[in-house]
PDB file of N, CA, C and O in Angstrom:
ATOM      1  N   UNK A   1     -29.272  43.128  -9.722  1.00  0.00           N
ATOM      2  CA  UNK A   1     -28.808  42.212  -8.710  1.00  0.00           C
ATOM      3  C   UNK A   1     -27.630  42.845  -7.981  1.00  0.00           C
ATOM      4  O   UNK A   1     -26.814  43.552  -8.571  1.00  0.00           O
ATOM      5  N   UNK A   2     -27.568  42.576  -6.703  1.00  0.00           N
ATOM      6  CA  UNK A   2     -26.491  43.083  -5.874  1.00  0.00           C
ATOM      7  C   UNK A   2     -25.173  42.453  -6.340  1.00  0.00           C
ATOM      8  O   UNK A   2     -25.100  41.243  -6.551  1.00  0.00           O
ATOM      9  N   UNK A   3     -24.160  43.261  -6.495  1.00  0.00           N
ATOM     10  CA  UNK A   3     -22.870  42.769  -6.985  1.00  0.00           C
ATOM     11  C   UNK A   3     -22.225  41.788  -6.011  1.00  0.00           C
ATOM     12  O   UNK A   3     -21.453  40.923  -6.423  1.00  0.00           O
ATOM     13  N   UNK A   4     -22.532  41.916  -4.738  1.00  0.00           N
ATOM     14  CA  UNK A   4     -21.976  40.981  -3.752  1.00  0.00           C
ATOM     15  C   UNK A   4     -22.542  39.577  -3.946  1.00  0.00           C
ATOM     16  O   UNK A   4     -21.839  38.582  -3.768  1.00  0.00           O
ATOM     17  N   UNK A   5     -23.807  39.510  -4.309  1.00  0.00           N
ATOM     18  CA  UNK A   5     -24.434  38.215  -4.558  1.00  0.00           C
ATOM     19  C   UNK A   5     -23.780  37.564  -5.770  1.00  0.00           C
ATOM     20  O   UNK A   5     -23.424  36.386  -5.737  1.00  0.00           O
ATOM     21  N   UNK A   6     -23.625  38.346  -6.845  1.00  0.00           N
ATOM     22  CA  UNK A   6     -23.003  37.809  -8.059  1.00  0.00           C
ATOM     23  C   UNK A   6     -21.556  37.382  -7.783  1.00  0.00           C
ATOM     24  O   UNK A   6     -21.097  36.356  -8.283  1.00  0.00           O
ATOM     25  N   UNK A   7     -20.861  38.167  -6.997  1.00  0.00           N
ATOM     26  CA  UNK A   7     -19.475  37.841  -6.648  1.00  0.00           C
ATOM     27  C   UNK A   7     -19.423  36.537  -5.854  1.00  0.00           C
ATOM     28  O   UNK A   7     -18.545  35.704  -6.080  1.00  0.00           O
ATOM     29  N   UNK A   8     -20.344  36.363  -4.942  1.00  0.00           N
ATOM     30  CA  UNK A   8     -20.409  35.125  -4.164  1.00  0.00           C
ATOM     31  C   UNK A   8     -20.746  33.928  -5.047  1.00  0.00           C
ATOM     32  O   UNK A   8     -20.172  32.851  -4.884  1.00  0.00           O
ATOM     33  N   UNK A   9     -21.663  34.112  -5.968  1.00  0.00           N
ATOM     34  CA  UNK A   9     -22.023  33.052  -6.915  1.00  0.00           C
ATOM     35  C   UNK A   9     -20.807  32.656  -7.740  1.00  0.00           C
ATOM     36  O   UNK A   9     -20.506  31.471  -7.889  1.00  0.00           O
ATOM     37  N   UNK A  10     -20.111  33.652  -8.274  1.00  0.00           N
ATOM     38  CA  UNK A  10     -18.937  33.378  -9.101  1.00  0.00           C
ATOM     39  C   UNK A  10     -17.853  32.649  -8.299  1.00  0.00           C
ATOM     40  O   UNK A  10     -17.211  31.720  -8.790  1.00  0.00           O
ATOM     41  N   UNK A  11     -17.670  33.092  -7.065  1.00  0.00           N
ATOM     42  CA  UNK A  11     -16.656  32.479  -6.209  1.00  0.00           C
ATOM     43  C   UNK A  11     -17.001  31.012  -5.937  1.00  0.00           C
ATOM     44  O   UNK A  11     -16.135  30.141  -6.019  1.00  0.00           O
ATOM     45  N   UNK A  12     -18.262  30.747  -5.615  1.00  0.00           N
ATOM     46  CA  UNK A  12     -18.681  29.378  -5.330  1.00  0.00           C
ATOM     47  C   UNK A  12     -18.651  28.498  -6.583  1.00  0.00           C
ATOM     48  O   UNK A  12     -18.305  27.320  -6.501  1.00  0.00           O
ATOM     49  N   UNK A  13     -19.005  29.051  -7.717  1.00  0.00           N
ATOM     50  CA  UNK A  13     -18.935  28.290  -8.971  1.00  0.00           C
ATOM     51  C   UNK A  13     -17.495  27.912  -9.292  1.00  0.00           C
ATOM     52  O   UNK A  13     -17.228  26.795  -9.737  1.00  0.00           O
ATOM     53  N   UNK A  14     -16.568  28.836  -9.069  1.00  0.00           N
ATOM     54  CA  UNK A  14     -15.150  28.553  -9.311  1.00  0.00           C
ATOM     55  C   UNK A  14     -14.654  27.481  -8.339  1.00  0.00           C
ATOM     56  O   UNK A  14     -13.913  26.580  -8.734  1.00  0.00           O
ATOM     57  N   UNK A  15     -15.053  27.574  -7.087  1.00  0.00           N
ATOM     58  CA  UNK A  15     -14.673  26.574  -6.092  1.00  0.00           C
ATOM     59  C   UNK A  15     -15.250  25.208  -6.448  1.00  0.00           C
ATOM     60  O   UNK A  15     -14.583  24.183  -6.304  1.00  0.00           O
ATOM     61  N   UNK A  16     -16.484  25.207  -6.911  1.00  0.00           N
ATOM     62  CA  UNK A  16     -17.128  23.959  -7.323  1.00  0.00           C
ATOM     63  C   UNK A  16     -16.353  23.306  -8.466  1.00  0.00           C
ATOM     64  O   UNK A  16     -16.112  22.099  -8.443  1.00  0.00           O
ATOM     65  N   UNK A  17     -15.968  24.089  -9.452  1.00  0.00           N
ATOM     66  CA  UNK A  17     -15.211  23.554 -10.583  1.00  0.00           C
ATOM     67  C   UNK A  17     -13.862  23.004 -10.132  1.00  0.00           C
ATOM     68  O   UNK A  17     -13.421  21.954 -10.600  1.00  0.00           O
ATOM     69  N   UNK A  18     -13.219  23.714  -9.227  1.00  0.00           N
ATOM     70  CA  UNK A  18     -11.926  23.259  -8.703  1.00  0.00           C
ATOM     71  C   UNK A  18     -12.087  21.929  -7.990  1.00  0.00           C
ATOM     72  O   UNK A  18     -11.290  21.013  -8.194  1.00  0.00           O
ATOM     73  N   UNK A  19     -13.108  21.815  -7.158  1.00  0.00           N
ATOM     74  CA  UNK A  19     -13.347  20.582  -6.410  1.00  0.00           C
ATOM     75  C   UNK A  19     -13.730  19.432  -7.339  1.00  0.00           C
ATOM     76  O   UNK A  19     -13.307  18.297  -7.120  1.00  0.00           O
ATOM     77  N   UNK A  20     -14.510  19.707  -8.357  1.00  0.00           N
ATOM     78  CA  UNK A  20     -14.869  18.672  -9.327  1.00  0.00           C
ATOM     79  C   UNK A  20     -13.634  18.176 -10.074  1.00  0.00           C
ATOM     80  O   UNK A  20     -13.502  16.984 -10.351  1.00  0.00           O
ATOM     81  N   UNK A  21     -12.745  19.088 -10.392  1.00  0.00           N
ATOM     82  CA  UNK A  21     -11.503  18.716 -11.057  1.00  0.00           C
ATOM     83  C   UNK A  21     -10.639  17.847 -10.145  1.00  0.00           C
ATOM     84  O   UNK A  21     -10.070  16.850 -10.590  1.00  0.00           O
ATOM     85  N   UNK A  22     -10.543  18.221  -8.882  1.00  0.00           N
ATOM     86  CA  UNK A  22      -9.789  17.430  -7.908  1.00  0.00           C
ATOM     87  C   UNK A  22     -10.415  16.049  -7.738  1.00  0.00           C
ATOM     88  O   UNK A  22      -9.703  15.048  -7.652  1.00  0.00           O
ATOM     89  N   UNK A  23     -11.734  15.995  -7.691  1.00  0.00           N
ATOM     90  CA  UNK A  23     -12.447  14.733  -7.550  1.00  0.00           C
ATOM     91  C   UNK A  23     -12.160  13.822  -8.740  1.00  0.00           C
ATOM     92  O   UNK A  23     -11.917  12.627  -8.567  1.00  0.00           O
ATOM     93  N   UNK A  24     -12.187  14.381  -9.936  1.00  0.00           N
ATOM     94  CA  UNK A  24     -11.913  13.610 -11.145  1.00  0.00           C
ATOM     95  C   UNK A  24     -10.487  13.050 -11.118  1.00  0.00           C
ATOM     96  O   UNK A  24     -10.257  11.901 -11.493  1.00  0.00           O
ATOM     97  N   UNK A  25      -9.533  13.875 -10.670  1.00  0.00           N
ATOM     98  CA  UNK A  25      -8.144  13.432 -10.576  1.00  0.00           C
ATOM     99  C   UNK A  25      -8.014  12.291  -9.566  1.00  0.00           C
ATOM    100  O   UNK A  25      -7.332  11.302  -9.836  1.00  0.00           O
ATOM    101  N   UNK A  26      -8.655  12.418  -8.418  1.00  0.00           N
ATOM    102  CA  UNK A  26      -8.596  11.384  -7.388  1.00  0.00           C
ATOM    103  C   UNK A  26      -9.260  10.101  -7.879  1.00  0.00           C
ATOM    104  O   UNK A  26      -8.745   9.010  -7.634  1.00  0.00           O
ATOM    105  N   UNK A  27     -10.389  10.215  -8.564  1.00  0.00           N
ATOM    106  CA  UNK A  27     -11.061   9.032  -9.099  1.00  0.00           C
ATOM    107  C   UNK A  27     -10.178   8.323 -10.123  1.00  0.00           C
ATOM    108  O   UNK A  27     -10.152   7.093 -10.177  1.00  0.00           O
ATOM    109  N   UNK A  28      -9.463   9.085 -10.925  1.00  0.00           N
ATOM    110  CA  UNK A  28      -8.541   8.491 -11.896  1.00  0.00           C
ATOM    111  C   UNK A  28      -7.409   7.763 -11.175  1.00  0.00           C
ATOM    112  O   UNK A  28      -7.040   6.652 -11.557  1.00  0.00           O
ATOM    113  N   UNK A  29      -6.859   8.385 -10.138  1.00  0.00           N
ATOM    114  CA  UNK A  29      -5.789   7.756  -9.357  1.00  0.00           C
ATOM    115  C   UNK A  29      -6.284   6.472  -8.691  1.00  0.00           C
ATOM    116  O   UNK A  29      -5.580   5.462  -8.692  1.00  0.00           O
ATOM    117  N   UNK A  30      -7.491   6.506  -8.124  1.00  0.00           N
ATOM    118  CA  UNK A  30      -8.061   5.328  -7.487  1.00  0.00           C
ATOM    119  C   UNK A  30      -8.284   4.203  -8.494  1.00  0.00           C
ATOM    120  O   UNK A  30      -8.042   3.033  -8.196  1.00  0.00           O
ATOM    121  N   UNK A  31      -8.742   4.562  -9.672  1.00  0.00           N
ATOM    122  CA  UNK A  31      -8.946   3.565 -10.722  1.00  0.00           C
ATOM    123  C   UNK A  31      -7.632   2.893 -11.090  1.00  0.00           C
ATOM    124  O   UNK A  31      -7.575   1.675 -11.261  1.00  0.00           O
ATOM    125  N   UNK A  32      -6.588   3.681 -11.211  1.00  0.00           N
ATOM    126  CA  UNK A  32      -5.272   3.151 -11.529  1.00  0.00           C
ATOM    127  C   UNK A  32      -4.770   2.238 -10.412  1.00  0.00           C
ATOM    128  O   UNK A  32      -4.219   1.169 -10.679  1.00  0.00           O
ATOM    129  N   UNK A  33      -4.959   2.654  -9.182  1.00  0.00           N
ATOM    130  CA  UNK A  33      -4.549   1.844  -8.026  1.00  0.00           C
ATOM    131  C   UNK A  33      -5.326   0.528  -8.010  1.00  0.00           C
ATOM    132  O   UNK A  33      -4.745  -0.533  -7.784  1.00  0.00           O
ATOM    133  N   UNK A  34      -6.623   0.594  -8.245  1.00  0.00           N
ATOM    134  CA  UNK A  34      -7.444  -0.619  -8.253  1.00  0.00           C
ATOM    135  C   UNK A  34      -7.016  -1.579  -9.354  1.00  0.00           C
ATOM    136  O   UNK A  34      -7.008  -2.793  -9.148  1.00  0.00           O
ATOM    137  N   UNK A  35      -6.665  -1.056 -10.506  1.00  0.00           N
ATOM    138  CA  UNK A  35      -6.183  -1.897 -11.604  1.00  0.00           C
ATOM    139  C   UNK A  35      -4.893  -2.587 -11.210  1.00  0.00           C
ATOM    140  O   UNK A  35      -4.734  -3.786 -11.438  1.00  0.00           O
ATOM    141  N   UNK A  36      -3.972  -1.841 -10.619  1.00  0.00           N
ATOM    142  CA  UNK A  36      -2.704  -2.423 -10.175  1.00  0.00           C
ATOM    143  C   UNK A  36      -2.930  -3.477  -9.092  1.00  0.00           C
ATOM    144  O   UNK A  36      -2.303  -4.537  -9.110  1.00  0.00           O
ATOM    145  N   UNK A  37      -3.826  -3.180  -8.150  1.00  0.00           N
ATOM    146  CA  UNK A  37      -4.126  -4.142  -7.087  1.00  0.00           C
ATOM    147  C   UNK A  37      -4.710  -5.429  -7.658  1.00  0.00           C
ATOM    148  O   UNK A  37      -4.336  -6.526  -7.243  1.00  0.00           O
ATOM    149  N   UNK A  38      -5.621  -5.291  -8.604  1.00  0.00           N
ATOM    150  CA  UNK A  38      -6.232  -6.459  -9.215  1.00  0.00           C
ATOM    151  C   UNK A  38      -5.172  -7.332  -9.883  1.00  0.00           C
ATOM    152  O   UNK A  38      -5.194  -8.554  -9.738  1.00  0.00           O
ATOM    153  N   UNK A  39      -4.249  -6.715 -10.611  1.00  0.00           N
ATOM    154  CA  UNK A  39      -3.175  -7.453 -11.263  1.00  0.00           C
ATOM    155  C   UNK A  39      -2.272  -8.130 -10.249  1.00  0.00           C
ATOM    156  O   UNK A  39      -1.874  -9.280 -10.439  1.00  0.00           O
ATOM    157  N   UNK A  40      -1.943  -7.423  -9.166  1.00  0.00           N
ATOM    158  CA  UNK A  40      -1.063  -7.985  -8.147  1.00  0.00           C
ATOM    159  C   UNK A  40      -1.726  -9.137  -7.394  1.00  0.00           C
ATOM    160  O   UNK A  40      -1.069 -10.134  -7.093  1.00  0.00           O
ATOM    161  N   UNK A  41      -3.018  -9.013  -7.085  1.00  0.00           N
ATOM    162  CA  UNK A  41      -3.720 -10.105  -6.417  1.00  0.00           C
ATOM    163  C   UNK A  41      -3.793 -11.338  -7.320  1.00  0.00           C
ATOM    164  O   UNK A  41      -3.655 -12.463  -6.841  1.00  0.00           O
ATOM    165  N   UNK A  42      -4.007 -11.136  -8.605  1.00  0.00           N
ATOM    166  CA  UNK A  42      -4.015 -12.247  -9.552  1.00  0.00           C
ATOM    167  C   UNK A  42      -2.644 -12.910  -9.590  1.00  0.00           C
ATOM    168  O   UNK A  42      -2.535 -14.135  -9.557  1.00  0.00           O
ATOM    169  N   UNK A  43      -1.605 -12.093  -9.658  1.00  0.00           N
ATOM    170  CA  UNK A  43      -0.238 -12.612  -9.662  1.00  0.00           C
ATOM    171  C   UNK A  43       0.059 -13.379  -8.376  1.00  0.00           C
ATOM    172  O   UNK A  43       0.667 -14.449  -8.417  1.00  0.00           O
ATOM    173  N   UNK A  44      -0.367 -12.838  -7.238  1.00  0.00           N
ATOM    174  CA  UNK A  44      -0.152 -13.486  -5.950  1.00  0.00           C
ATOM    175  C   UNK A  44      -0.840 -14.841  -5.910  1.00  0.00           C
ATOM    176  O   UNK A  44      -0.250 -15.819  -5.451  1.00  0.00           O
ATOM    177  N   UNK A  45      -2.082 -14.915  -6.383  1.00  0.00           N
ATOM    178  CA  UNK A  45      -2.809 -16.179  -6.392  1.00  0.00           C
ATOM    179  C   UNK A  45      -2.120 -17.208  -7.282  1.00  0.00           C
ATOM    180  O   UNK A  45      -2.018 -18.380  -6.918  1.00  0.00           O
ATOM    181  N   UNK A  46      -1.647 -16.773  -8.447  1.00  0.00           N
ATOM    182  CA  UNK A  46      -0.931 -17.681  -9.335  1.00  0.00           C
ATOM    183  C   UNK A  46       0.361 -18.157  -8.688  1.00  0.00           C
ATOM    184  O   UNK A  46       0.726 -19.327  -8.803  1.00  0.00           O
ATOM    185  N   UNK A  47       1.040 -17.261  -8.020  1.00  0.00           N
ATOM    186  CA  UNK A  47       2.288 -17.598  -7.341  1.00  0.00           C
ATOM    187  C   UNK A  47       2.029 -18.589  -6.201  1.00  0.00           C
ATOM    188  O   UNK A  47       2.803 -19.527  -6.008  1.00  0.00           O
ATOM    189  N   UNK A  48       0.944 -18.385  -5.449  1.00  0.00           N
ATOM    190  CA  UNK A  48       0.590 -19.301  -4.363  1.00  0.00           C
ATOM    191  C   UNK A  48       0.296 -20.700  -4.911  1.00  0.00           C
ATOM    192  O   UNK A  48       0.722 -21.697  -4.327  1.00  0.00           O
ATOM    193  N   UNK A  49      -0.429 -20.776  -6.028  1.00  0.00           N
ATOM    194  CA  UNK A  49      -0.731 -22.066  -6.642  1.00  0.00           C
ATOM    195  C   UNK A  49       0.552 -22.755  -7.093  1.00  0.00           C
ATOM    196  O   UNK A  49       0.716 -23.960  -6.902  1.00  0.00           O
ATOM    197  N   UNK A  50       1.448 -22.000  -7.683  1.00  0.00           N
ATOM    198  CA  UNK A  50       2.716 -22.561  -8.129  1.00  0.00           C
ATOM    199  C   UNK A  50       3.534 -23.059  -6.942  1.00  0.00           C
ATOM    200  O   UNK A  50       4.128 -24.136  -7.003  1.00  0.00           O
ATOM    201  N   UNK A  51       3.566 -22.287  -5.872  1.00  0.00           N
ATOM    202  CA  UNK A  51       4.313 -22.694  -4.683  1.00  0.00           C
ATOM    203  C   UNK A  51       3.721 -23.971  -4.101  1.00  0.00           C
ATOM    204  O   UNK A  51       4.465 -24.855  -3.676  1.00  0.00           O
ATOM    205  N   UNK A  52       2.410 -24.081  -4.075  1.00  0.00           N
ATOM    206  CA  UNK A  52       1.756 -25.291  -3.589  1.00  0.00           C
ATOM    207  C   UNK A  52       2.126 -26.489  -4.456  1.00  0.00           C
ATOM    208  O   UNK A  52       2.396 -27.573  -3.939  1.00  0.00           O
ATOM    209  N   UNK A  53       2.138 -26.297  -5.762  1.00  0.00           N
ATOM    210  CA  UNK A  53       2.506 -27.376  -6.678  1.00  0.00           C
ATOM    211  C   UNK A  53       3.955 -27.796  -6.462  1.00  0.00           C
ATOM    212  O   UNK A  53       4.259 -28.988  -6.490  1.00  0.00           O
ATOM    213  N   UNK A  54       4.836 -26.854  -6.250  1.00  0.00           N
ATOM    214  CA  UNK A  54       6.247 -27.162  -5.982  1.00  0.00           C
ATOM    215  C   UNK A  54       6.376 -27.946  -4.680  1.00  0.00           C
ATOM    216  O   UNK A  54       7.089 -28.947  -4.618  1.00  0.00           O
ATOM    217  N   UNK A  55       5.680 -27.483  -3.640  1.00  0.00           N
ATOM    218  CA  UNK A  55       5.725 -28.178  -2.353  1.00  0.00           C
ATOM    219  C   UNK A  55       5.179 -29.598  -2.479  1.00  0.00           C
ATOM    220  O   UNK A  55       5.748 -30.535  -1.918  1.00  0.00           O
ATOM    221  N   UNK A  56       4.086 -29.758  -3.209  1.00  0.00           N
ATOM    222  CA  UNK A  56       3.497 -31.083  -3.400  1.00  0.00           C
ATOM    223  C   UNK A  56       4.445 -31.992  -4.179  1.00  0.00           C
ATOM    224  O   UNK A  56       4.506 -33.193  -3.916  1.00  0.00           O
ATOM    225  N   UNK A  57       5.169 -31.441  -5.115  1.00  0.00           N
ATOM    226  CA  UNK A  57       6.106 -32.250  -5.894  1.00  0.00           C
ATOM    227  C   UNK A  57       7.242 -32.763  -5.027  1.00  0.00           C
ATOM    228  O   UNK A  57       7.609 -33.935  -5.110  1.00  0.00           O
ATOM    229  N   UNK A  58       7.800 -31.896  -4.197  1.00  0.00           N
ATOM    230  CA  UNK A  58       8.947 -32.276  -3.379  1.00  0.00           C
ATOM    231  C   UNK A  58       8.552 -32.976  -2.078  1.00  0.00           C
ATOM    232  O   UNK A  58       9.359 -33.703  -1.500  1.00  0.00           O
ATOM    233  N   UNK A  59       7.334 -32.765  -1.620  1.00  0.00           N
ATOM    234  CA  UNK A  59       6.860 -33.409  -0.394  1.00  0.00           C
ATOM    235  C   UNK A  59       5.436 -33.903  -0.612  1.00  0.00           C
ATOM    236  O   UNK A  59       4.494 -33.340  -0.054  1.00  0.00           O
ATOM    237  N   UNK A  60       5.273 -34.929  -1.400  1.00  0.00           N
ATOM    238  CA  UNK A  60       3.918 -35.412  -1.685  1.00  0.00           C
ATOM    239  C   UNK A  60       3.219 -35.880  -0.399  1.00  0.00           C
ATOM    240  O   UNK A  60       3.855 -36.413   0.511  1.00  0.00           O
ATOM    241  N   UNK A  61       1.932 -35.674  -0.348  1.00  0.00           N
ATOM    242  CA  UNK A  61       1.157 -36.031   0.844  1.00  0.00           C
ATOM    243  C   UNK A  61       0.962 -37.541   0.953  1.00  0.00           C
ATOM    244  O   UNK A  61       1.025 -38.102   2.047  1.00  0.00           O
ATOM    245  N   UNK A  62       0.731 -38.187  -0.165  1.00  0.00           N
ATOM    246  CA  UNK A  62       0.552 -39.642  -0.189  1.00  0.00           C
ATOM    247  C   UNK A  62       1.692 -40.244  -0.984  1.00  0.00           C
ATOM    248  O   UNK A  62       1.613 -40.362  -2.207  1.00  0.00           O
ATOM    249  N   UNK A  63       2.747 -40.624  -0.291  1.00  0.00           N
ATOM    250  CA  UNK A  63       3.907 -41.188  -0.956  1.00  0.00           C
ATOM    251  C   UNK A  63       3.672 -42.664  -1.229  1.00  0.00           C
ATOM    252  O   UNK A  63       3.277 -43.410  -0.332  1.00  0.00           O
ATOM    253  N   UNK A  64       3.909 -43.080  -2.444  1.00  0.00           N
ATOM    254  CA  UNK A  64       3.720 -44.468  -2.852  1.00  0.00           C
ATOM    255  C   UNK A  64       4.767 -45.365  -2.183  1.00  0.00           C
ATOM    256  O   UNK A  64       4.463 -46.520  -1.884  1.00  0.00           O
ATOM    257  N   UNK A  65       5.968 -44.886  -1.940  1.00  0.00           N
ATOM    258  CA  UNK A  65       7.055 -45.672  -1.381  1.00  0.00           C
ATOM    259  C   UNK A  65       6.933 -45.912   0.119  1.00  0.00           C
ATOM    260  O   UNK A  65       7.776 -46.609   0.684  1.00  0.00           O
ATOM    261  N   UNK A  66       5.936 -45.375   0.776  1.00  0.00           N
ATOM    262  CA  UNK A  66       5.786 -45.549   2.227  1.00  0.00           C
ATOM    263  C   UNK A  66       4.837 -46.691   2.563  1.00  0.00           C
ATOM    264  O   UNK A  66       4.057 -46.561   3.506  1.00  0.00           O
ATOM    265  N   UNK A  67       4.867 -47.772   1.855  1.00  0.00           N
ATOM    266  CA  UNK A  67       3.975 -48.898   2.127  1.00  0.00           C
ATOM    267  C   UNK A  67       4.413 -49.649   3.329  1.00  0.00           C
ATOM    268  O   UNK A  67       3.778 -50.633   3.709  1.00  0.00           O
TER     269      UNK A  67
END
């Protein structure tokens, strides 16, 4: 086999491995970001519900004393 062909194969295989490693790192980072986002959205929803409950307590929509 021509040594240039083998050299090209080796070069491309090394590049492929490098790119696969980078892809794996990025996928791990994305997974971590998605986990954090999921937790924050859950926290935000809980906070919104709590704020609504606080608002309803201090400013009820149907006040009994307004007869």
